[in-house]
C-alpha positions in Angstrom: -83.0 -96.7 -43.6 -82.5 -100.1 -45.6 -86.2 -100.1 -46.9 -87.9 -103.8 -47.3 -85.4 -106.5 -48.6 -86.9 -110.0 -48.3 -84.1 -111.6 -50.8 -80.6 -111.5 -51.4 -77.6 -113.3 -51.9 -74.4 -113.4 -50.0 -70.5 -115.1 -49.8 -69.7 -116.9 -46.4 -66.4 -118.6 -45.5 -65.2 -120.0 -42.4 -61.8 -119.7 -41.2 -58.7 -122.2 -41.9 -57.3 -124.1 -39.2 -53.9 -122.9 -37.8 -50.7 -125.0 -38.6 -49.3 -127.2 -36.1 -45.8 -126.2 -34.7 -42.3 -127.6 -35.4 -40.4 -127.0 -32.3 -37.6 -128.6 -29.8 -37.5 -127.9 -26.1 -34.7 -125.5 -25.3 -33.5 -125.2 -21.8 -30.3 -125.3 -20.0 -28.9 -128.3 -18.5 -31.6 -130.5 -20.5 -29.9 -131.2 -23.9 -32.0 -133.2 -26.4 -35.2 -132.0 -24.8 -37.3 -133.6 -27.2 -40.3 -131.9 -29.4 -42.9 -129.4 -27.9 -44.5 -127.8 -31.0 -48.0 -127.3 -29.9 -51.2 -127.5 -31.9 -53.0 -124.9 -34.2 -56.1 -123.2 -33.2 -59.2 -124.3 -34.9 -60.7 -121.8 -37.6 -64.1 -120.0 -36.7 -67.3 -120.4 -37.6 -70.1 -119.1 -39.9 -73.0 -118.8 -37.6 -76.7 -117.3 -38.9 -78.3 -115.9 -35.2 -82.2 -115.0 -35.1 -82.8 -111.3 -34.1 -86.3 -110.5 -33.0 -85.8 -106.7 -33.7 -84.9 -107.2 -37.3 -87.7 -107.3 -39.7 -85.9 -107.2 -43.0 -82.8 -107.9 -44.8 -81.7 -105.0 -45.7 -78.6 -104.8 -43.8 -77.4 -107.6 -45.8 -77.2 -105.9 -49.2 -74.7 -103.3 -47.6 -72.1 -106.2 -46.4 -72.1 -109.0 -48.9 -69.4 -110.9 -47.7 -68.9 -112.7 -44.5 -65.7 -114.5 -43.3 -64.6 -116.0 -39.8 -61.0 -115.5 -38.4 -58.4 -118.0 -39.2 -56.7 -120.2 -36.3 -53.3 -118.9 -35.2 -50.8 -121.6 -35.5 -49.2 -123.3 -32.7 -46.2 -122.5 -30.9 -43.2 -124.1 -28.9 -43.5 -125.3 -25.4 -46.6 -127.0 -26.2 -48.5 -123.7 -26.8 -51.8 -124.0 -28.9 -52.8 -121.6 -31.2 -56.1 -119.5 -30.4 -59.2 -120.6 -31.9 -60.7 -118.0 -34.6 -63.6 -116.0 -34.0 -67.2 -117.1 -35.4 -68.6 -114.4 -37.7 -72.3 -113.9 -36.8 -74.7 -113.3 -39.1 -78.0 -111.6 -38.0 -81.2 -112.1 -39.7 -84.9 -111.8 -38.9 -87.2 -114.6 -37.7 -88.5 -116.9 -40.8 -85.3 -116.6 -42.8 -84.7 -119.5 -45.1 -81.1 -120.4 -46.3 -80.9 -121.6 -50.0 -78.1 -123.0 -52.0 -77.4 -119.9 -54.5 -76.5 -122.4 -57.2 -79.4 -124.6 -57.5 -82.2 -123.1 -55.2 -82.4 -125.9 -52.4 -82.9 -125.2 -49.3 -80.4 -125.8 -46.9 -81.9 -124.5 -43.2 -85.4 -123.3 -42.6 -84.3 -121.0 -39.4 -88.4 -121.0 -38.0 -87.9 -121.7 -34.5 -84.4 -121.4 -34.2 -82.0 -119.0 -32.0 -78.6 -120.1 -33.5 -77.6 -122.1 -36.5 -73.8 -123.0 -37.2 -73.9 -123.0 -40.9 -70.0 -123.6 -42.0 -67.9 -125.2 -39.6 -64.1 -123.7 -39.2 -60.8 -125.7 -40.2 -59.6 -127.8 -37.5 -55.9 -126.7 -36.3 -53.1 -129.0 -37.5 -51.2 -131.1 -34.7 -47.9 -130.1 -33.7 -44.8 -132.2 -33.7 -44.8 -133.1 -30.4 -47.6 -135.7 -31.1 -45.8 -137.7 -33.9 -42.7 -138.5 -31.1 -41.7 -142.4 -30.8 -39.2 -144.4 -29.4 -38.0 -144.7 -33.0 -38.7 -141.1 -34.3 -37.6 -139.1 -31.4 -37.3 -135.6 -33.5 -39.9 -135.2 -36.0 -39.3 -132.2 -37.7 -42.7 -131.9 -39.1 -46.2 -131.3 -38.3 -49.7 -130.8 -39.6 -51.0 -127.9 -41.7 -54.3 -126.8 -40.6 -57.5 -127.9 -42.5 -58.9 -125.6 -44.8 -62.2 -123.7 -44.2 -65.1 -124.1 -46.3 -66.8 -121.6 -48.5 -70.2 -121.0 -50.1 -72.6 -118.6 -51.7 -76.1 -118.8 -50.4 -79.3 -117.2 -51.1 -80.9 -115.8 -47.9 -85.0 -115.6 -48.0 -87.2 -113.9 -45.8 -90.9 -115.5 -45.3 -93.0 -113.5 -42.9 -93.9 -115.6 -40.1 -98.0 -114.9 -39.4 -100.9 -116.9 -38.6 -103.2 -115.5 -41.2 -102.3 -113.8 -44.3 -104.8 -111.0 -46.1 -105.3 -111.3 -49.8 -107.5 -109.2 -51.9 -107.7 -106.8 -54.6 -106.2 -102.9 -53.9 -108.7 -100.7 -51.9 -110.5 -103.9 -50.6 -110.2 -102.8 -46.8 -107.2 -105.0 -45.4 -105.0 -102.2 -44.2 -108.2 -101.0 -42.6 -108.9 -104.0 -40.5 -105.4 -104.3 -39.4 -105.1 -101.1 -38.1 -108.2 -101.6 -36.3 -107.5 -105.1 -34.8 -103.8 -104.2 -33.9 -101.3 -102.0 -33.4 -100.2 -101.8 -37.0 -100.2 -98.5 -38.8 -100.5 -99.1 -42.4 -101.1 -96.5 -44.8 -104.6 -96.1 -45.5 -106.1 -94.1 -48.7 -108.2 -93.5 -51.4 -106.2 -94.7 -54.6 -104.7 -98.4 -55.2 -101.6 -99.8 -54.1 -101.2 -97.8 -50.7 -99.4 -100.6 -49.3 -96.5 -101.5 -51.2 -94.8 -104.0 -48.9 -96.2 -107.1 -46.5 -97.2 -105.3 -43.2 -97.5 -107.4 -39.8 -99.9 -106.9 -36.9 -100.3 -108.5 -33.8 -104.0 -109.2 -32.3 -104.2 -109.8 -28.7 -106.6 -112.9 -27.8 -106.5 -113.9 -23.7 -102.7 -114.6 -23.4 -101.4 -115.1 -26.9 -100.9 -112.9 -29.9 -102.3 -114.0 -33.4 -100.2 -112.6 -36.2 -102.1 -110.8 -39.0 -100.1 -110.2 -42.3 -101.3 -108.0 -45.0 -100.3 -108.6 -47.9 -100.1 -106.1 -51.2 -103.0 -106.2 -53.5 -103.2 -108.5 -56.1 -104.9 -107.7 -59.6 -106.3 -109.7 -62.4 -103.0 -110.9 -64.2 -100.4 -110.9 -61.2 -99.5 -114.0 -62.8 -98.7 -112.7 -65.9 -96.9 -109.8 -64.0 -99.6 -107.2 -63.7 -99.3 -104.7 -61.0 -96.8 -106.1 -58.4 -97.3 -109.6 -59.6 -96.3 -112.3 -57.2 -93.5 -110.2 -55.4 -94.7 -111.0 -51.9 -96.8 -113.9 -52.3 -93.8 -115.7 -50.4 -94.7 -114.7 -47.4 -98.2 -116.4 -46.9 -96.7 -119.9 -47.4 -96.5 -120.5 -43.8 -99.7 -119.0 -42.4 -102.3 -121.2 -41.1 -105.2 -119.7 -43.3 -106.1 -116.7 -45.3 -108.6 -114.1 -45.3 -109.9 -113.2 -49.0 -111.1 -109.4 -48.7 -114.1 -108.8 -51.3 -115.0 -105.4 -51.8 -118.7 -105.0 -51.7 -118.7 -101.2 -53.2 -117.6 -102.7 -56.6 -120.1 -103.6 -58.8 -117.8 -106.4 -60.5 -117.3 -107.8 -56.8 -119.0 -111.2 -57.2 -116.0 -112.7 -59.5 -113.2 -111.4 -57.2 -113.2 -114.6 -55.3 -112.7 -116.7 -58.4 -110.0 -114.4 -59.6 -108.0 -114.5 -56.4 -108.1 -118.1 -56.3 -107.2 -118.8 -59.9 -104.3 -116.4 -59.4 -103.1 -117.7 -56.1 -103.6 -121.3 -57.9 -101.0 -120.0 -60.7 -98.9 -119.2 -57.8 -98.7 -122.5 -55.8 -102.0 -124.8 -55.4 -101.5 -125.8 -52.4 -102.3 -122.0 -50.9 -105.8 -123.1 -52.1 -105.9 -125.8 -49.3 -105.3 -123.8 -46.9 -108.3 -122.9 -44.1 -110.2 -119.9 -45.9 -112.1 -117.2 -44.7 -114.3 -114.4 -46.7 -114.7 -111.0 -45.5 -116.9 -109.1 -47.6 -115.7 -105.1 -46.5 -117.6 -101.9 -47.2 -120.9 -103.0 -45.7 -121.8 -99.7 -45.5 -121.7 -98.6 -49.0 -124.8 -98.2 -51.1 -125.8 -101.1 -52.9 -123.5 -103.2 -50.6 -126.3 -105.4 -49.0 -127.8 -106.5 -52.3 -124.0 -107.3 -53.3 -123.8 -109.2 -50.2 -126.7 -111.7 -50.5 -125.8 -112.3 -54.3 -122.0 -113.0 -53.1 -123.7 -115.2 -50.4 -125.6 -117.4 -53.0 -122.9 -117.0 -55.4 -120.3 -118.7 -53.0 -122.7 -121.1 -50.9 -121.1 -123.1 -47.8 -118.3 -120.6 -48.0 -117.4 -118.7 -44.5 -118.6 -115.1 -45.5 -118.4 -112.2 -42.9 -119.8 -109.0 -43.8 -117.6 -106.2 -42.4 -118.2 -102.4 -41.8 -115.1 -100.6 -39.9 -118.0 -98.2 -38.2 -119.9 -101.1 -36.9 -118.2 -102.7 -33.9 -120.5 -105.9 -34.3 -119.1 -106.7 -37.9 -115.4 -106.1 -36.3 -116.1 -108.3 -33.9 -117.4 -110.9 -35.9 -114.6 -111.1 -38.1 -112.1 -110.8 -35.0 -113.9 -114.1 -33.7 -113.5 -115.6 -37.2 -109.5 -115.3 -37.2 -109.6 -116.9 -33.6 -111.5 -119.7 -34.7 -109.2 -120.1 -37.9 -106.1 -120.4 -35.7 -107.5 -122.3 -33.0 -109.1 -125.2 -35.5 -105.0 -125.2 -37.4 -103.7 -125.9 -33.7 -101.2 -123.5 -31.9 -98.6 -126.1 -32.7 -95.7 -124.5 -34.3 -94.9 -125.7 -37.8 -92.5 -128.2 -38.5 -88.8 -127.4 -39.6 -89.0 -128.1 -42.9 -85.7 -127.4 -43.8 -82.9 -130.2 -44.5 -79.2 -129.7 -45.3 -77.5 -130.7 -48.2 -74.3 -130.5 -46.8 -72.3 -133.0 -44.9 -69.6 -132.3 -42.5 -66.6 -134.4 -42.5 -66.3 -135.3 -38.7 -63.8 -138.5 -39.5 -60.6 -137.9 -37.2 -58.0 -135.7 -38.8 -55.5 -138.5 -39.8 -52.2 -138.6 -39.6 -50.5 -138.6 -43.3 -47.1 -138.6 -42.7 
């Protein structure tokens, strides 16, 4: 419905606290009943909620402003005002919240299910709190504390164990469809995959998530083809699978070109564990090019593949399992950090 959206900006605001009440007790036969103004309610919080059934940020482009409810003012007879309702913003797993002005990461929601971003303002104290032996009729109360407002960038980074990188038509989608329940489009022309595709490869009692990233071409760092539009999605992978098309006569240079483009985007990507998948082994001349590729990339982990040959598919599958096992199954550390400081000091009496 929304298409694939992996970044957007939204305006968020927490609720204001309700004002404290100025009130005096009125009852028959009880003269000078004294102050009884209640406290205002707390403003609602801005809360990001991670939903496993969401895959994109398209819904956030339909509604750009999210504002929590204000707290209600206090009432007489020491009645507290109602707290404002929180505003919940649903996001998919892997979402990162950034400062819209500086681009600085505020929070990485990986591993989170619910995170309070902006807290609502405190409610003001009613005049009942300010009574004393020398001030028996306080005719003032505290106003509610203002909420917080901020424009934030919301960015989706796909969570996957292994990211597929390669030129268009290198066979990434075909292998993804074969190993997982994904149904990525496969055709005989370039750029059939226009958005990242995910699939879960089952192994024993766990799922290994594979991500097919739309094809990179030479010059992507200068904006050619799709450029680096989707490369952010492999930043969290445990390893990378490079796909080399053996039906291409220029395949011997493919690995070096891909590494050059990835290094231009983010040199740290080249430090991840790698496996090289030499695809289309059944094509004419593929065996000769495979031997030349092995000679050129001596020492690299190269696995030939033809989706029509079960033994090659199983070999690639076990290479993926070994890569994930070597990287460890521990969850990634929460790399997010907060630049926002909450004021938890007591609400001071300024009267």
